[in-house]
N, C-alpha and C positions, 0 to 999 in steps of 0.2 A: 063669277070670278074669272078674270082674264088670265092669259097664259103667264104674264109676268108675276102676278100675285101668287099664282100656283107655284111657280118656280121658287119664289121667295119663301113661301111657307114650307115647301119641300126642303129647301136648304137649311132653314132654321130648325125644323123638326129633326132632320137627319143629323145635323151638327150637335144638337143638344143630346140626342140619344147616344151618339157615338162618344161624346165627352163623358156622359154619365156612366156608360159601360166601361170606359177606360179607367175612370176613377174608382169604380166598384171592384174591378178585378184584383188590384193589390190588397183590397180588404177581404178577399176570399168570399165575396157574395156569390151564391150559387148561380143566380140567373144573370150575372154580368155578361157572359158571352151572348146571350139572347138579346139583351138590350143593345150591346155594341153592334151585333150583326144586323139588327133591324135598322139602326141608324146608318150603318155602312151601306146597306141596300138602298136606302133612301138617297144617300149621297151619290151612289153610283147611278141611280135613275136620274137624279138631277143633272149630273155631268153628261149623261147620255142625251137627255132632252135638250140641254143648253148647247151641246156641241153640234148636234145634227138637225135641230129644228130651224136654225137660222141659215136659210139658203142664200140670203142676200149679202152675207158677210164675205169679205175678201178672203183670199187663200190663206193669208197669215192668221186671221182670226179662226178659220176652220181648223187649221193645223194646231193652234193653241188649244182649241176645244177638244180635239182628238187626243192631244197629249194630256190634258186634264182628265179625260175619261180613262186613259191608260194608267195614269197615276192613281186614280180612285180604285182601280182593281186591287191595288195594294191593301186597301181597307178590307176588301173581301177576303184576301189571304190572311190578313190579321185576325179576322173573325174565325177563320178556319183554324189558325194556330191557337186561338183562345180555347176552342173546343177540344183540341188535341192535348192541351195542357203543357205545351212547350213555351219557352220564353221568346220565340221568334216573332210573336205578335208585336212586341215592342219595336223590333227592327223594321217590320212592315209599316207600322204606324209612323216611325221616324222617316222612312222613305217617302211616305205619302206627305207628311208635313213639309219636308224640305222641297219636294218637287212642287207642291202647291205654293209654297212661298216663292220659289223661283218663277213659276208661271204667273203669279200675281204681279210681279214686277215687269215681266215681259208683256203682259196684257195691257198694262197701264202705259207703256211706251207708245202704243199705237194712237193714243188720244192726243199726243203732243204735236 
């Protein structure tokens, strides 16, 4: 398995687990924070690998990758807030979603 396939698998698995954990939390499933945190950790690893493995990228792409990694840290905080029982995990998830949406449009502009 090459690096691109591994990153794709990491992203899909992390996203699926994060989504499943976020959907289970309002249903008061006891193990929802564990599912969410596992997915969040996989997404953080994905962002870390994709941001800092590509040495041939220009400065703009590296900066976008670093911004993506920093926004994925919000997922880690969301997992922490899930374990503490506060509702701030929703806010952290919203921050991650909005920053990822913004960065996805910024990343696509480089290909034009």
